[in-house]
All heavy atoms as TSV, in Angstrom:
chain	resi	resn	atom	element	x	y	z
A	1	MET	N	N	97.385	85.948	97.871
A	1	MET	CA	C	98.650	86.241	98.321
A	1	MET	C	C	98.538	87.369	99.343
A	1	MET	O	O	97.758	88.268	99.110
A	1	MET	CB	C	99.565	86.471	97.159
A	1	MET	CG	C	100.970	86.711	97.529
A	1	MET	SD	S	102.063	86.561	96.160
A	1	MET	CE	C	102.154	84.703	96.024
A	2	LYS	N	N	99.339	87.377	100.344
A	2	LYS	CA	C	99.308	88.433	101.324
A	2	LYS	C	C	100.689	89.107	101.266
A	2	LYS	O	O	101.729	88.511	101.184
A	2	LYS	CB	C	99.064	87.931	102.797
A	2	LYS	CG	C	97.644	87.410	102.905
A	2	LYS	CD	C	97.385	87.244	104.416
A	2	LYS	CE	C	96.061	86.650	104.639
A	2	LYS	NZ	N	94.993	87.727	104.568
A	3	ALA	N	N	100.611	90.462	101.573
A	3	ALA	CA	C	101.793	91.292	101.749
A	3	ALA	C	C	101.707	91.957	102.984
A	3	ALA	O	O	100.681	92.429	103.405
A	3	ALA	CB	C	101.952	92.307	100.545
A	4	ARG	N	N	102.830	92.066	103.702
A	4	ARG	CA	C	102.895	92.818	104.909
A	4	ARG	C	C	104.033	93.908	104.730
A	4	ARG	O	O	105.191	93.553	104.340
A	4	ARG	CB	C	103.205	91.908	106.102
A	4	ARG	CG	C	103.373	92.703	107.409
A	4	ARG	CD	C	103.595	91.822	108.614
A	4	ARG	NE	N	102.248	91.218	108.878
A	4	ARG	CZ	C	102.152	90.101	109.538
A	4	ARG	NH1	N	103.132	89.416	109.987
A	4	ARG	NH2	N	100.904	89.634	109.768
A	5	VAL	N	N	103.637	95.106	105.015
A	5	VAL	CA	C	104.657	96.194	104.871
A	5	VAL	C	C	104.814	96.856	106.173
A	5	VAL	O	O	103.844	97.222	106.899
A	5	VAL	CB	C	104.041	97.278	103.856
A	5	VAL	CG1	C	105.066	98.472	103.812
A	5	VAL	CG2	C	103.703	96.700	102.433
A	6	GLN	N	N	106.100	96.908	106.594
A	6	GLN	CA	C	106.467	97.597	107.903
A	6	GLN	C	C	106.976	98.947	107.526
A	6	GLN	O	O	108.088	98.940	106.806
A	6	GLN	CB	C	107.395	96.719	108.686
A	6	GLN	CG	C	107.725	97.343	109.960
A	6	GLN	CD	C	108.644	96.446	110.830
A	6	GLN	OE1	O	108.942	95.295	110.513
A	6	GLN	NE2	N	109.280	97.088	111.827
A	7	VAL	N	N	106.480	100.019	107.942
A	7	VAL	CA	C	107.009	101.401	107.712
A	7	VAL	C	C	107.548	101.981	109.034
A	7	VAL	O	O	106.799	101.941	110.014
A	7	VAL	CB	C	105.865	102.261	107.088
A	7	VAL	CG1	C	106.387	103.591	106.825
A	7	VAL	CG2	C	105.302	101.633	105.895
A	8	MET	N	N	108.749	102.459	108.943
A	8	MET	CA	C	109.424	103.040	110.157
A	8	MET	C	C	110.039	104.360	109.758
A	8	MET	O	O	110.488	104.513	108.600
A	8	MET	CB	C	110.458	102.180	110.698
A	8	MET	CG	C	109.911	100.760	111.214
A	8	MET	SD	S	108.991	100.916	112.677
A	8	MET	CE	C	110.141	101.437	113.904
A	9	LEU	N	N	110.195	105.246	110.682
A	9	LEU	CA	C	110.904	106.526	110.420
A	9	LEU	C	C	112.371	106.085	110.260
A	9	LEU	O	O	112.876	105.212	110.937
A	9	LEU	CB	C	110.793	107.491	111.577
A	9	LEU	CG	C	109.436	108.166	111.730
A	9	LEU	CD1	C	109.320	108.901	113.059
A	9	LEU	CD2	C	109.117	109.062	110.613
A	10	LYS	N	N	113.019	106.783	109.383
A	10	LYS	CA	C	114.497	106.467	109.178
A	10	LYS	C	C	115.263	106.953	110.384
A	10	LYS	O	O	114.793	107.816	111.196
A	10	LYS	CB	C	114.924	107.335	107.937
A	10	LYS	CG	C	114.394	106.830	106.647
A	10	LYS	CD	C	114.983	107.592	105.456
A	10	LYS	CE	C	114.466	107.081	104.122
A	10	LYS	NZ	N	114.942	107.848	103.026
A	11	ASN	N	N	116.466	106.326	110.649
A	11	ASN	CA	C	117.302	106.634	111.702
A	11	ASN	C	C	117.631	108.178	111.613
A	11	ASN	O	O	117.902	108.659	110.548
A	11	ASN	CB	C	118.540	105.826	111.730
A	11	ASN	CG	C	118.220	104.388	112.141
A	11	ASN	OD1	O	117.343	104.158	112.866
A	11	ASN	ND2	N	119.149	103.531	111.689
A	12	GLY	N	N	117.695	108.819	112.718
A	12	GLY	CA	C	117.990	110.284	112.681
A	12	GLY	C	C	116.773	111.196	112.594
A	12	GLY	O	O	116.875	112.387	112.733
A	13	VAL	N	N	115.632	110.609	112.182
A	13	VAL	CA	C	114.337	111.386	112.132
A	13	VAL	C	C	113.683	111.321	113.518
A	13	VAL	O	O	113.588	110.268	114.105
A	13	VAL	CB	C	113.374	110.879	111.069
A	13	VAL	CG1	C	112.070	111.636	111.130
A	13	VAL	CG2	C	114.040	110.954	109.675
A	14	LEU	N	N	113.349	112.548	114.024
A	14	LEU	CA	C	112.731	112.655	115.427
A	14	LEU	C	C	111.421	111.858	115.411
A	14	LEU	O	O	110.629	111.927	114.448
A	14	LEU	CB	C	112.463	114.136	115.705
A	14	LEU	CG	C	111.911	114.377	117.039
A	14	LEU	CD1	C	112.870	113.983	118.133
A	14	LEU	CD2	C	111.611	115.847	117.203
A	15	ASP	N	N	111.176	111.067	116.442
A	15	ASP	CA	C	109.962	110.315	116.555
A	15	ASP	C	C	109.210	110.646	117.801
A	15	ASP	O	O	109.408	110.122	118.943
A	15	ASP	CB	C	110.402	108.825	116.719
A	15	ASP	CG	C	109.182	107.869	116.739
A	15	ASP	OD1	O	108.023	108.402	116.792
A	15	ASP	OD2	O	109.355	106.645	116.573
A	16	PRO	N	N	108.410	111.726	117.787
A	16	PRO	CA	C	107.754	112.276	118.969
A	16	PRO	C	C	106.795	111.172	119.628
A	16	PRO	O	O	106.662	111.190	120.826
A	16	PRO	CB	C	106.979	113.516	118.457
A	16	PRO	CG	C	106.956	113.486	117.003
A	16	PRO	CD	C	108.144	112.557	116.594
A	17	GLN	N	N	106.149	110.376	118.749
A	17	GLN	CA	C	105.213	109.398	119.258
A	17	GLN	C	C	106.064	108.320	120.093
A	17	GLN	O	O	105.679	107.922	121.141
A	17	GLN	CB	C	104.462	108.779	118.160
A	17	GLN	CG	C	103.384	109.578	117.610
A	17	GLN	CD	C	102.628	108.965	116.483
A	17	GLN	OE1	O	103.226	108.271	115.661
A	17	GLN	NE2	N	101.329	109.113	116.490
A	18	GLY	N	N	107.119	107.881	119.532
A	18	GLY	CA	C	108.017	106.946	120.189
A	18	GLY	C	C	108.501	107.568	121.530
A	18	GLY	O	O	108.643	106.795	122.566
A	19	GLU	N	N	108.857	108.709	121.573
A	19	GLU	CA	C	109.383	109.453	122.737
A	19	GLU	C	C	108.225	109.488	123.819
A	19	GLU	O	O	108.514	109.228	124.965
A	19	GLU	CB	C	109.993	110.789	122.450
A	19	GLU	CG	C	110.542	111.568	123.584
A	19	GLU	CD	C	111.748	110.709	124.263
A	19	GLU	OE1	O	112.375	109.973	123.565
A	19	GLU	OE2	O	112.019	111.009	125.377
A	20	ALA	N	N	106.990	109.754	123.368
A	20	ALA	CA	C	105.924	109.739	124.266
A	20	ALA	C	C	105.623	108.422	124.890
A	20	ALA	O	O	105.417	108.348	126.085
A	20	ALA	CB	C	104.677	110.266	123.532
A	21	VAL	N	N	105.805	107.304	124.179
A	21	VAL	CA	C	105.616	105.984	124.582
A	21	VAL	C	C	106.689	105.727	125.627
A	21	VAL	O	O	106.501	105.140	126.662
A	21	VAL	CB	C	105.600	105.016	123.422
A	21	VAL	CG1	C	105.610	103.632	123.922
A	21	VAL	CG2	C	104.310	105.184	122.629
A	22	ARG	N	N	107.929	106.033	125.298
A	22	ARG	CA	C	109.104	105.812	126.161
A	22	ARG	C	C	108.881	106.514	127.515
A	22	ARG	O	O	109.028	105.808	128.599
A	22	ARG	CB	C	110.423	106.234	125.603
A	22	ARG	CG	C	111.620	105.901	126.455
A	22	ARG	CD	C	112.883	106.695	126.040
A	22	ARG	NE	N	112.725	108.169	126.280
A	22	ARG	CZ	C	112.751	108.746	127.430
A	22	ARG	NH1	N	113.000	108.042	128.486
A	22	ARG	NH2	N	112.617	110.055	127.588
A	23	HIS	N	N	108.413	107.739	127.501
A	23	HIS	CA	C	108.200	108.533	128.714
A	23	HIS	C	C	107.080	107.870	129.552
A	23	HIS	O	O	107.140	107.755	130.679
A	23	HIS	CB	C	107.819	109.954	128.430
A	23	HIS	CG	C	107.622	110.767	129.578
A	23	HIS	ND1	N	106.386	111.002	130.133
A	23	HIS	CD2	C	108.533	111.506	130.308
A	23	HIS	CE1	C	106.537	111.800	131.226
A	23	HIS	NE2	N	107.873	112.051	131.358
A	24	ALA	N	N	105.955	107.412	128.770
A	24	ALA	CA	C	104.862	106.779	129.491
A	24	ALA	C	C	105.187	105.511	130.169
A	24	ALA	O	O	104.814	105.178	131.258
A	24	ALA	CB	C	103.711	106.589	128.584
A	25	LEU	N	N	106.116	104.717	129.461
A	25	LEU	CA	C	106.605	103.482	130.063
A	25	LEU	C	C	107.409	103.639	131.321
A	25	LEU	O	O	107.247	103.002	132.321
A	25	LEU	CB	C	107.418	102.680	129.063
A	25	LEU	CG	C	106.653	102.072	127.832
A	25	LEU	CD1	C	107.635	101.470	126.749
A	25	LEU	CD2	C	105.722	101.036	128.252
A	26	GLY	N	N	108.213	104.692	131.322
A	26	GLY	CA	C	109.005	105.099	132.506
A	26	GLY	C	C	108.078	105.531	133.640
A	26	GLY	O	O	108.254	105.046	134.771
A	27	SER	N	N	106.973	106.228	133.351
A	27	SER	CA	C	106.019	106.664	134.346
A	27	SER	C	C	105.239	105.497	134.981
A	27	SER	O	O	104.848	105.550	136.054
A	27	SER	CB	C	104.969	107.629	133.819
A	27	SER	OG	O	105.655	108.835	133.279
A	28	LEU	N	N	105.101	104.360	134.200
A	28	LEU	CA	C	104.511	103.231	134.728
A	28	LEU	C	C	105.359	102.221	135.346
A	28	LEU	O	O	104.942	101.135	135.775
A	28	LEU	CB	C	103.798	102.422	133.494
A	28	LEU	CG	C	102.637	103.237	132.834
A	28	LEU	CD1	C	102.093	102.529	131.592
A	28	LEU	CD2	C	101.435	103.293	133.819
A	29	GLY	N	N	106.682	102.615	135.525
A	29	GLY	CA	C	107.532	101.832	136.316
A	29	GLY	C	C	108.430	100.954	135.458
A	29	GLY	O	O	109.184	100.090	136.021
A	30	PHE	N	N	108.465	101.031	134.156
A	30	PHE	CA	C	109.253	100.226	133.339
A	30	PHE	C	C	110.583	101.005	133.144
A	30	PHE	O	O	110.812	101.644	132.154
A	30	PHE	CB	C	108.558	99.936	131.984
A	30	PHE	CG	C	107.321	99.070	132.078
A	30	PHE	CD1	C	106.084	99.698	132.109
A	30	PHE	CD2	C	107.497	97.726	132.312
A	30	PHE	CE1	C	104.992	98.859	132.228
A	30	PHE	CE2	C	106.333	96.935	132.397
A	30	PHE	CZ	C	105.062	97.585	132.414
A	31	ASP	N	N	111.493	100.788	134.021
A	31	ASP	CA	C	112.831	101.441	133.988
A	31	ASP	C	C	113.709	100.716	132.989
A	31	ASP	O	O	113.517	99.547	132.752
A	31	ASP	CB	C	113.459	101.448	135.368
A	31	ASP	CG	C	112.620	102.201	136.422
A	31	ASP	OD1	O	111.963	103.148	136.025
A	31	ASP	OD2	O	112.595	101.821	137.617
A	32	GLY	N	N	114.697	101.495	132.498
A	32	GLY	CA	C	115.568	100.917	131.616
A	32	GLY	C	C	115.197	100.876	130.141
A	32	GLY	O	O	115.943	100.419	129.274
A	33	VAL	N	N	114.030	101.463	129.740
A	33	VAL	CA	C	113.749	101.594	128.391
A	33	VAL	C	C	114.441	102.875	127.782
A	33	VAL	O	O	114.088	104.037	128.210
A	33	VAL	CB	C	112.214	101.779	128.163
A	33	VAL	CG1	C	111.871	102.060	126.679
A	33	VAL	CG2	C	111.437	100.547	128.704
A	34	GLU	N	N	115.448	102.667	126.967
A	34	GLU	CA	C	116.264	103.791	126.545
A	34	GLU	C	C	115.699	104.414	125.209
A	34	GLU	O	O	116.071	105.535	124.981
A	34	GLU	CB	C	117.674	103.318	126.334
A	34	GLU	CG	C	118.328	102.852	127.660
A	34	GLU	CD	C	119.776	102.415	127.492
A	34	GLU	OE1	O	120.179	102.240	126.287
A	34	GLU	OE2	O	120.370	102.117	128.493
A	35	GLY	N	N	114.950	103.739	124.516
A	35	GLY	CA	C	114.420	104.374	123.247
A	35	GLY	C	C	113.214	103.615	122.749
A	35	GLY	O	O	113.160	102.340	122.940
A	36	VAL	N	N	112.243	104.237	122.102
A	36	VAL	CA	C	111.147	103.592	121.416
A	36	VAL	C	C	110.956	104.189	120.122
A	36	VAL	O	O	111.019	105.472	119.929
A	36	VAL	CB	C	109.894	103.735	122.197
A	36	VAL	CG1	C	108.675	103.202	121.490
A	36	VAL	CG2	C	110.032	103.159	123.619
A	37	ARG	N	N	110.882	103.388	119.052
A	37	ARG	CA	C	110.525	103.912	117.683
A	37	ARG	C	C	109.079	103.406	117.322
A	37	ARG	O	O	108.936	102.112	117.456
A	37	ARG	CB	C	111.578	103.430	116.719
A	37	ARG	CG	C	113.016	103.826	116.951
A	37	ARG	CD	C	113.259	105.240	116.746
A	37	ARG	NE	N	113.327	105.599	115.341
A	37	ARG	CZ	C	113.408	106.733	114.906
A	37	ARG	NH1	N	113.508	107.827	115.711
A	37	ARG	NH2	N	113.427	106.980	113.526
A	38	GLN	N	N	108.289	104.121	116.949
A	38	GLN	CA	C	106.934	103.677	116.484
A	38	GLN	C	C	106.739	103.615	115.019
A	38	GLN	O	O	107.267	104.589	114.432
A	38	GLN	CB	C	105.857	104.562	117.212
A	38	GLN	CG	C	104.461	104.085	116.946
A	38	GLN	CD	C	103.466	104.859	117.737
A	38	GLN	OE1	O	103.673	104.989	118.984
A	38	GLN	NE2	N	102.430	105.228	117.251
A	39	GLY	N	N	106.161	102.698	114.571
A	39	GLY	CA	C	105.914	102.633	113.088
A	39	GLY	C	C	104.554	102.062	112.772
A	39	GLY	O	O	103.641	102.114	113.650
A	40	LYS	N	N	104.267	101.569	111.640
A	40	LYS	CA	C	103.061	101.052	111.233
A	40	LYS	C	C	103.246	99.760	110.376
A	40	LYS	O	O	104.255	99.666	109.734
A	40	LYS	CB	C	102.120	102.053	110.456
A	40	LYS	CG	C	102.852	102.574	109.237
A	40	LYS	CD	C	102.039	103.717	108.637
A	40	LYS	CE	C	102.694	104.443	107.483
A	40	LYS	NZ	N	102.137	105.593	107.007
A	41	VAL	N	N	102.223	98.882	110.489
A	41	VAL	CA	C	102.258	97.607	109.699
A	41	VAL	C	C	100.994	97.646	108.868
A	41	VAL	O	O	99.913	97.931	109.395
A	41	VAL	CB	C	102.208	96.374	110.564
A	41	VAL	CG1	C	102.081	95.215	109.747
A	41	VAL	CG2	C	103.469	96.350	111.399
A	42	ILE	N	N	101.132	97.518	107.612
A	42	ILE	CA	C	100.057	97.528	106.631
A	42	ILE	C	C	99.938	96.000	105.981
A	42	ILE	O	O	100.873	95.545	105.461
A	42	ILE	CB	C	100.163	98.532	105.519
A	42	ILE	CG1	C	100.438	99.918	106.195
A	42	ILE	CG2	C	99.046	98.521	104.564
A	42	ILE	CD1	C	101.018	100.912	105.279
A	43	GLU	N	N	98.849	95.407	106.097
A	43	GLU	CA	C	98.610	94.076	105.503
A	43	GLU	C	C	97.730	94.288	104.258
A	43	GLU	O	O	96.676	94.881	104.384
A	43	GLU	CB	C	97.954	93.087	106.475
A	43	GLU	CG	C	98.907	92.794	107.666
A	43	GLU	CD	C	98.403	91.682	108.540
A	43	GLU	OE1	O	97.220	91.397	108.390
A	43	GLU	OE2	O	99.145	91.181	109.422
A	44	ILE	N	N	98.101	93.651	103.177
A	44	ILE	CA	C	97.417	93.798	101.871
A	44	ILE	C	C	97.179	92.446	101.385
A	44	ILE	O	O	98.052	91.621	101.222
A	44	ILE	CB	C	98.323	94.546	100.878
A	44	ILE	CG1	C	98.714	95.954	101.515
A	44	ILE	CG2	C	97.575	94.761	99.603
A	44	ILE	CD1	C	99.814	96.660	100.694
A	45	ASP	N	N	95.864	92.149	101.001
A	45	ASP	CA	C	95.458	90.908	100.315
A	45	ASP	C	C	95.545	91.222	98.869
A	45	ASP	O	O	94.941	92.186	98.383
A	45	ASP	CB	C	94.023	90.464	100.702
A	45	ASP	CG	C	94.026	90.061	102.180
A	45	ASP	OD1	O	94.856	89.356	102.612
A	45	ASP	OD2	O	92.961	90.387	102.813
A	46	LEU	N	N	96.358	90.312	98.121
A	46	LEU	CA	C	96.506	90.536	96.695
A	46	LEU	C	C	95.909	89.411	95.893
A	46	LEU	O	O	96.036	88.193	96.375
A	46	LEU	CB	C	98.042	90.644	96.396
A	46	LEU	CG	C	98.785	91.807	97.062
A	46	LEU	CD1	C	100.294	91.559	96.991
A	46	LEU	CD2	C	98.435	93.101	96.483
A	47	ALA	N	N	95.398	89.650	94.726
A	47	ALA	CA	C	95.017	88.636	93.847
A	47	ALA	C	C	96.168	87.960	93.129
A	47	ALA	O	O	95.998	86.825	92.659
A	47	ALA	CB	C	93.983	89.167	92.807
A	48	GLU	N	N	97.268	88.662	93.070
A	48	GLU	CA	C	98.482	88.144	92.398
A	48	GLU	C	C	98.977	86.794	92.968
A	48	GLU	O	O	98.869	86.643	94.100
A	48	GLU	CB	C	99.639	89.175	92.614
A	48	GLU	CG	C	100.927	88.884	91.855
A	48	GLU	CD	C	100.668	88.797	90.423
A	48	GLU	OE1	O	100.334	89.806	89.701
A	48	GLU	OE2	O	100.863	87.661	89.782
A	49	THR	N	N	99.352	85.927	92.049
A	49	THR	CA	C	99.905	84.560	92.538
A	49	THR	C	C	101.381	84.465	92.354
A	49	THR	O	O	101.991	83.503	92.929
A	49	THR	CB	C	99.165	83.459	91.712
A	49	THR	OG1	O	99.417	83.664	90.285
A	49	THR	CG2	C	97.739	83.394	92.033
A	50	ASP	N	N	101.990	85.341	91.752
A	50	ASP	CA	C	103.448	85.337	91.431
A	50	ASP	C	C	104.052	86.195	92.519
A	50	ASP	O	O	103.788	87.521	92.566
A	50	ASP	CB	C	103.854	85.780	90.057
A	50	ASP	CG	C	105.321	85.758	89.837
A	50	ASP	OD1	O	105.865	84.656	89.623
A	50	ASP	OD2	O	105.923	86.931	89.760
A	51	ALA	N	N	105.007	85.682	93.354
A	51	ALA	CA	C	105.626	86.508	94.391
A	51	ALA	C	C	106.484	87.653	93.934
A	51	ALA	O	O	106.497	88.763	94.490
A	51	ALA	CB	C	106.442	85.581	95.290
A	52	ASP	N	N	107.167	87.524	92.873
A	52	ASP	CA	C	107.990	88.544	92.289
A	52	ASP	C	C	107.150	89.704	91.813
A	52	ASP	O	O	107.416	90.912	92.048
A	52	ASP	CB	C	108.966	88.076	91.133
A	52	ASP	CG	C	110.028	87.213	91.751
A	52	ASP	OD1	O	110.414	87.315	92.886
A	52	ASP	OD2	O	110.536	86.340	90.994
A	53	ALA	N	N	106.056	89.339	91.081
A	53	ALA	CA	C	105.115	90.325	90.619
A	53	ALA	C	C	104.418	91.035	91.845
A	53	ALA	O	O	104.182	92.298	91.744
A	53	ALA	CB	C	104.080	89.742	89.629
A	54	ALA	N	N	104.070	90.324	92.747
A	54	ALA	CA	C	103.459	90.908	93.954
A	54	ALA	C	C	104.401	91.950	94.639
A	54	ALA	O	O	103.977	93.005	95.042
A	54	ALA	CB	C	103.108	89.791	94.945
A	55	ARG	N	N	105.672	91.490	94.768
A	55	ARG	CA	C	106.651	92.331	95.435
A	55	ARG	C	C	106.776	93.706	94.621
A	55	ARG	O	O	106.876	94.801	95.117
A	55	ARG	CB	C	107.968	91.699	95.548
A	55	ARG	CG	C	109.068	92.576	96.302
A	55	ARG	CD	C	110.300	91.763	96.585
A	55	ARG	NE	N	109.976	90.670	97.491
A	55	ARG	CZ	C	109.986	90.775	98.804
A	55	ARG	NH1	N	109.989	92.000	99.393
A	55	ARG	NH2	N	109.691	89.666	99.512
A	56	THR	N	N	106.833	93.595	93.269
A	56	THR	CA	C	107.012	94.690	92.371
A	56	THR	C	C	105.821	95.706	92.633
A	56	THR	O	O	105.946	96.872	92.696
A	56	THR	CB	C	107.060	94.306	90.942
A	56	THR	OG1	O	108.258	93.490	90.840
A	56	THR	CG2	C	107.179	95.521	90.013
A	57	SER	N	N	104.585	95.105	92.653
A	57	SER	CA	C	103.412	95.839	92.805
A	57	SER	C	C	103.351	96.613	94.185
A	57	SER	O	O	103.060	97.824	94.325
A	57	SER	CB	C	102.175	94.966	92.685
A	57	SER	OG	O	100.984	95.672	92.847
A	58	VAL	N	N	103.724	95.874	95.194
A	58	VAL	CA	C	103.699	96.471	96.624
A	58	VAL	C	C	104.791	97.500	96.738
A	58	VAL	O	O	104.547	98.513	97.372
A	58	VAL	CB	C	103.766	95.317	97.651
A	58	VAL	CG1	C	103.904	95.891	99.076
A	58	VAL	CG2	C	102.583	94.414	97.595
A	59	THR	N	N	105.862	97.267	96.129
A	59	THR	CA	C	106.922	98.307	96.125
A	59	THR	C	C	106.486	99.616	95.498
A	59	THR	O	O	106.722	100.712	96.052
A	59	THR	CB	C	108.228	97.811	95.356
A	59	THR	OG1	O	108.742	96.675	96.102
A	59	THR	CG2	C	109.195	98.968	95.326
A	60	ALA	N	N	105.716	99.512	94.427
A	60	ALA	CA	C	105.200	100.760	93.745
A	60	ALA	C	C	104.199	101.377	94.695
A	60	ALA	O	O	104.093	102.622	94.743
A	60	ALA	CB	C	104.579	100.333	92.387
A	61	MET	N	N	103.387	100.557	95.410
A	61	MET	CA	C	102.343	101.124	96.400
A	61	MET	C	C	103.058	101.894	97.438
A	61	MET	O	O	102.578	103.028	97.823
A	61	MET	CB	C	101.555	100.007	96.990
A	61	MET	CG	C	100.603	99.287	96.072
A	61	MET	SD	S	99.787	97.932	96.817
A	61	MET	CE	C	99.262	96.939	95.548
A	62	CYS	N	N	104.184	101.358	97.901
A	62	CYS	CA	C	104.960	102.035	98.971
A	62	CYS	C	C	105.552	103.341	98.494
A	62	CYS	O	O	105.483	104.294	99.192
A	62	CYS	CB	C	106.091	101.091	99.460
A	62	CYS	SG	S	105.465	99.662	100.370
A	63	GLU	N	N	106.135	103.296	97.341
A	63	GLU	CA	C	106.733	104.478	96.805
A	63	GLU	C	C	105.806	105.624	96.473
A	63	GLU	O	O	106.073	106.791	96.620
A	63	GLU	CB	C	107.589	104.121	95.477
A	63	GLU	CG	C	108.756	103.238	95.756
A	63	GLU	CD	C	109.910	103.914	96.499
A	63	GLU	OE1	O	110.139	105.111	96.253
A	63	GLU	OE2	O	110.545	103.233	97.277
A	64	LYS	N	N	104.525	105.272	96.135
A	64	LYS	CA	C	103.506	106.204	95.723
A	64	LYS	C	C	102.587	106.667	96.816
A	64	LYS	O	O	102.088	107.796	96.767
A	64	LYS	CB	C	102.667	105.672	94.533
A	64	LYS	CG	C	103.485	105.564	93.266
A	64	LYS	CD	C	102.626	104.969	92.096
A	64	LYS	CE	C	103.448	104.888	90.901
A	64	LYS	NZ	N	102.593	104.383	89.729
A	65	LEU	N	N	102.388	105.810	97.879
A	65	LEU	CA	C	101.315	106.116	98.808
A	65	LEU	C	C	101.658	105.702	100.274
A	65	LEU	O	O	101.568	106.514	101.242
A	65	LEU	CB	C	99.995	105.461	98.499
A	65	LEU	CG	C	98.847	105.700	99.392
A	65	LEU	CD1	C	98.483	107.183	99.458
A	65	LEU	CD2	C	97.732	104.831	99.094
A	66	LEU	N	N	102.067	104.541	100.452
A	66	LEU	CA	C	102.147	103.843	101.810
A	66	LEU	C	C	103.269	104.430	102.670
A	66	LEU	O	O	103.161	104.416	103.907
A	66	LEU	CB	C	102.203	102.368	101.674
A	66	LEU	CG	C	101.116	101.652	100.916
A	66	LEU	CD1	C	101.339	100.244	100.886
A	66	LEU	CD2	C	99.722	102.015	101.549
A	67	ALA	N	N	104.371	104.858	102.071
A	67	ALA	CA	C	105.505	105.434	102.798
A	67	ALA	C	C	105.960	106.751	102.295
A	67	ALA	O	O	105.927	107.004	101.046
A	67	ALA	CB	C	106.632	104.468	102.846
A	68	ASN	N	N	106.284	107.658	103.152
A	68	ASN	CA	C	106.874	108.967	102.868
A	68	ASN	C	C	108.365	108.613	102.826
A	68	ASN	O	O	109.013	108.712	103.727
A	68	ASN	CB	C	106.534	110.052	103.788
A	68	ASN	CG	C	107.249	111.278	103.523
A	68	ASN	OD1	O	108.095	111.417	102.645
A	68	ASN	ND2	N	106.783	112.417	104.242
A	69	THR	N	N	108.930	108.332	101.608
A	69	THR	CA	C	110.267	107.878	101.465
A	69	THR	C	C	111.357	108.883	101.833
A	69	THR	O	O	112.504	108.562	101.877
A	69	THR	CB	C	110.525	107.311	100.047
A	69	THR	OG1	O	110.223	108.299	99.124
A	69	THR	CG2	C	109.690	106.087	99.907
A	70	VAL	N	N	110.903	110.133	101.983
A	70	VAL	CA	C	111.896	111.155	102.468
A	70	VAL	C	C	112.269	110.895	103.888
A	70	VAL	O	O	113.460	110.922	104.242
A	70	VAL	CB	C	111.317	112.598	102.302
A	70	VAL	CG1	C	112.253	113.602	102.847
A	70	VAL	CG2	C	110.984	112.897	100.844
A	71	ILE	N	N	111.368	110.543	104.680
A	71	ILE	CA	C	111.586	110.305	106.139
A	71	ILE	C	C	111.320	108.947	106.609
A	71	ILE	O	O	111.639	108.605	107.826
A	71	ILE	CB	C	110.850	111.290	106.996
A	71	ILE	CG1	C	109.312	111.107	106.785
A	71	ILE	CG2	C	111.173	112.757	106.689
A	71	ILE	CD1	C	108.413	111.955	107.819
A	72	GLU	N	N	110.758	108.018	105.806
A	72	GLU	CA	C	110.411	106.675	106.183
A	72	GLU	C	C	111.090	105.659	105.367
A	72	GLU	O	O	111.298	105.896	104.206
A	72	GLU	CB	C	108.868	106.466	106.207
A	72	GLU	CG	C	108.119	107.266	107.166
A	72	GLU	CD	C	106.656	107.194	106.983
A	72	GLU	OE1	O	106.112	107.085	105.801
A	72	GLU	OE2	O	105.948	107.141	108.035
A	73	SER	N	N	111.376	104.530	106.014
A	73	SER	CA	C	111.832	103.293	105.199
A	73	SER	C	C	110.769	102.271	105.324
A	73	SER	O	O	109.912	102.317	106.208
A	73	SER	CB	C	113.175	102.856	105.745
A	73	SER	OG	O	113.026	102.527	107.042
A	74	TYR	N	N	110.773	101.335	104.423
A	74	TYR	CA	C	109.813	100.206	104.540
A	74	TYR	C	C	110.480	98.850	104.169
A	74	TYR	O	O	111.477	98.815	103.449
A	74	TYR	CB	C	108.692	100.462	103.650
A	74	TYR	CG	C	108.981	100.660	102.093
A	74	TYR	CD1	C	109.014	99.535	101.294
A	74	TYR	CD2	C	109.250	101.829	101.535
A	74	TYR	CE1	C	109.411	99.578	99.930
A	74	TYR	CE2	C	109.626	101.985	100.260
A	74	TYR	CZ	C	109.703	100.901	99.460
A	74	TYR	OH	O	110.017	100.965	98.124
A	75	GLU	N	N	109.894	97.844	104.691
A	75	GLU	CA	C	110.253	96.474	104.403
A	75	GLU	C	C	108.998	95.690	104.035
A	75	GLU	O	O	107.882	95.883	104.575
A	75	GLU	CB	C	110.910	95.809	105.634
A	75	GLU	CG	C	112.160	96.328	106.046
A	75	GLU	CD	C	112.806	95.707	107.241
A	75	GLU	OE1	O	112.327	94.501	107.586
A	75	GLU	OE2	O	113.630	96.158	107.888
A	76	ILE	N	N	109.094	94.874	102.933
A	76	ILE	CA	C	107.987	94.118	102.457
A	76	ILE	C	C	108.204	92.658	102.706
A	76	ILE	O	O	109.332	92.120	102.500
A	76	ILE	CB	C	107.775	94.395	100.911
A	76	ILE	CG1	C	107.692	95.914	100.654
A	76	ILE	CG2	C	106.765	93.466	100.342
A	76	ILE	CD1	C	107.702	96.276	99.233
A	77	GLU	N	N	107.040	91.983	103.178
A	77	GLU	CA	C	107.113	90.514	103.356
A	77	GLU	C	C	105.926	90.006	102.452
A	77	GLU	O	O	104.861	90.498	102.565
A	77	GLU	CB	C	106.667	90.285	104.826
A	77	GLU	CG	C	107.639	89.288	105.593
A	77	GLU	CD	C	107.080	89.183	106.954
A	77	GLU	OE1	O	106.274	88.306	107.285
A	77	GLU	OE2	O	107.543	89.984	107.821
A	78	ILE	N	N	106.211	88.998	101.672
A	78	ILE	CA	C	105.183	88.292	100.839
A	78	ILE	C	C	104.937	86.951	101.271
A	78	ILE	O	O	105.894	86.189	101.418
A	78	ILE	CB	C	105.721	88.356	99.280
A	78	ILE	CG1	C	105.937	89.746	98.855
A	78	ILE	CG2	C	104.562	87.663	98.479
A	78	ILE	CD1	C	104.790	90.657	98.644
A	79	ASP	N	N	103.718	86.586	101.572
A	79	ASP	CA	C	103.395	85.190	101.894
A	79	ASP	C	C	102.509	84.624	100.937
A	79	ASP	O	O	101.587	85.150	100.446
A	79	ASP	CB	C	102.640	85.283	103.318
A	79	ASP	CG	C	103.399	85.772	104.449
A	79	ASP	OD1	O	104.654	85.514	104.365
A	79	ASP	OD2	O	102.897	86.431	105.363
């Protein structure tokens, strides 16, 4: 079973990397880009065969290591 975790900074948290990308896009002639938020995607291969158990396990991983829940939010996809 595979899990995909998307981690993003919460709304209202300054995103300097996203701002740098926005600025660079403008410098390259891509006008009209008003904002960029940068995050990360983490793919995990799991031995688990039960989707609910996998989601519970990956949620614990996010809470303990994969996301800084003070400033980041996360979404989990189980395949």
